[in-house]
Structures are given as structure tokens and as C-alpha cells.
N, C-alpha and C positions, 0 to 999 in steps of 0.2 A: 351599486358598486361597493365592495367591502372596504372598510376603512383602511387607508394606507396602500391599497392596491393601485399600481400604475394603470392609467387608462389604456385599454387595448389599442386605441388609436395612436398612442404615443410609442408603441413597440414596433420592432421591425416586422415585416410582412409575415414571415414564417412563424415567429413567436405569437403574433396576434392571432393567426389562424389556429394554432394549437390551443390557445386559451379559449377562443370563441367556441371551438368544437367541444372542448372538454367541459365547458359551462352549459352547453346545450343539453337537451334531454333526449330520451328515447334512442332511436337507432343511430343518430348522428354521434352521440356521445359514445355509444358502444363501439362504433367503427373507429372513432378516434382512439379509444383506449386499446383496441386491438392493434392498431398501427403503432401506437406508442410502445406497447409491450414488445412487439416484434423488434423495434429499434433498440430497446433496452437489452433484449436478449443478444442481439448482434454485438452490442458494445461489451456486454459481460463476457461473451464467448471469446472475443478478441483479447480481453484483458486476462482471463484465466489462462489462455494459451500462451500469452506473452510471459506469464509468470510460471509456466508449467515446469521449467527446469529447476526452479527453486522451491518446489513444494512436493510433499509426499503424495498429493492427490493426483490421480492419473485417470485416463480413459473416460469411461462413462460417468464415473463419480465427479470428474472435473466438469463435464457438461451439466451434471445435476446442480453443482455449485453455481454455475452461471445462471441457470434458470431460476434457482432460488433467489439469487442476488437480484436478478431482474424483477422478480415478483415483489420482493420486499422493497426495492428501490421505488417501484411504481406506487405501492401503497403509501410510502413516505412522501413521495412527490404530490400525490393527489391530496394528501392531508395538508400540504403546505403550499398549495397553489397561490394562496393569498399572500405568501411571502415573496413571490417572484417579483423582482424590481426592474427587470429588463436591463440589468447591467451587463448581461451577456445574452447570447441567443438561448432560446428555450432548451434546445437539445444540448447545448453546452452545460446549462444548469442541470439538466437531467443526468448528464455524464458523471457529474460529481457524486450524485446519489448512488449510481451504479458502482463507481470505484470504491466508495466507502463500504458498501455492502460486500463487494468482492474481497476487499482487504479484511474485513471482520470475519468472514466465513473461512477464508483460507488461513487466517490467523488461528481460528479455533481448531481447524484440522491439524495445523502445525503442532499445536500443543497436545492434541490427542495422539498424534503419530509423529513425534519429533524425528527429524532427520539426524541420524547418528553420525554419518560420514558425509562431509561436504565434498561435492564433485570439484573437478579442476576449475570450472568456470566460477564457482562460488569463491574458491580461494583467490582467484585473480581479482574478483570484485572486492574482496577484503582489502587487498593491496591498493586498489584504485580508490576506495572510499577512505583509506587512511591518508590520501593525498600524497602518496609516494610518487616521485618523479619517474615515469616510465623510461625516460632517456638515461637518467642516472643509474637506474636499476634494470637495464636491459637484460642482464643475466639474472633473472629474478628467481630462479629455482631455489637457491639457498635462502633468499629472503622469505619466500613463501613457506619454506620448510620451517623457518624459525617462527613465523607467525602461527603456523599450524601447531608447532610444539607448545607454544604458550597457550593458545586457545584450548587445546585438548588436555594439556598437562597442568596449567597453572590457574586458569579461571575456575571459579566454583561452578557447579552444575547450573545454578540459577544464572550466573553471569554469562555462561556459555550459551544458554538457550536464548536469553534476551538479546545478547550481542549478535548471535547468528540470525535471529528473526529480524532485527532492525537493520543491521549492517549488510548481511549477505543476502537475505531473502527479500528485503525491502518492505516488510510489514509496517504499515503506518503506525507511528507512535501512539496515536489516539486509539486505534483498534486494539493494539497490544495492551495498553493500559486498561481499557474497558474489559478485555478478556481476563486479565489478571486481577481486576478489581482494585487497582492501585492508582495513585495520582501520577500525573505526567512527570512530576519532579522525581518520583521514585525510579522511574525508568531512566531518566536523565542520569541519575546518580549511578545506576548499574552500568550504563554505557560508559560514563566518565571513568569509573574505576577499572573497567575492562580495558579501555583504550590506554589508560595510564600503565597498566601492567605490560601490555604488548609493546608500547613505545619504549618503556624502560628496558625491556629485554632486547629490542632492536638496537637501542643506543649502546647498551652494554656490549653488544657483539659487533659494533662498528657499522651498522646499517643506517643509523641516523645520528645526527648530532645530539648531544645531551639535551633533552627537552627542558626548556625553561618554563613551560606551562602547556598543558594540553588544551586543545580546542574542545569545546563542548558540542 
């Protein structure tokens, strides 16, 4: 047994079976890897389709992203089997690898082909993620118009791209930071400044109380 690895007998039945089969040789391992890859592809396909409204990637290219993400996730998993501690089911652990790869790949596509115009659903998500009370702002058309004006007219190009990727499209911060080659704190600073501009504009026009401090 590798140092630090949780004994197979101490894991749940499904996780134990996966690890035993992947540790075996020959045909048993090949069969296990084939089944695992198929599971990862299904997870990746579901995830890219869930995010499809917020990405410029469509159709066959979106399916290609899912297969690439599944393949890269599987390679990463197999290299880190010794790190599995049984704190969750094996497939739940695998799911995290897939989501990270999907996020990174869609993030790279986003920067190569940035979305110039946000759709109605993305603008609504912007309002939601600002923590705006949907009851208080039931008639939200004017509010969203003001948010849109600030995003498109007052944010810098860099602020707009980072803000849209993180807040509207849900690109994970770590994936975006890796893609841009910057530290997490640099992304936090961009988002903080963008949010401050938008909230100040909303407050100035009566949509929000004057902010005493923005949430990070």
C-alpha cells in the first residue's frame, strides 16, 4: 500500500471497487478505465450543456470540449489515485476533476472568443449576483439597464471581461487566474473595483442605498 493511502477495506463499497479495479493489471484495469472515462464524459457533457447559454462555444465544439475535459480529468485522477482519502465517494471525487477541466477549457474559449453582448439571462444573473432584492426590484428593467450602461460604458475592457467571466458566466476564479497568468488577489481586485463602480452608479440613481462598503 502506498504511504498515506486509505486502506481499500475502509472505503465505501463502490469506491473500494473502483480503486481495486484501477490497481489491477491487464484487462481488468483496461475495462475499469473504459467505464471510468465513459462516466467522466457523461459528467462533462452535462456540465458544458448546463453552461452553454453563457459561453461562445456551441454545437460539436462544445461536445469536443467535454471529451477533452474528460480525458484530461482522467489523466489527472489516475496520477493522483494515491491522494484519494475516502472523504467522499470516488465518483464525487472524480466529478471535481471534471468540473475543474471544463471550467478551464471554457475559460480559455471565452478569452479567445469573448462574448461582446450579454443575453437577457446573463443580465438577470448580474442583478442576482449583486444580491439585489427581487421583490424590491420587481420592475427590474430600468435597474438592469443601468447595470448594463455601467458595465458597457464605465468599466475598462479588462474589468468588463473579468467581471463578465466571473459574475455572469460563472468561470471559476482559479481557472481564470491560471488562464491570465495572475494571482487570485489580482482577480479579486478587478472584481472589487468593477462592483464598486456599478454599485455607486446604482446608488447615485436611487436603486440602492449609498454603499458603506462593498462585499468582496
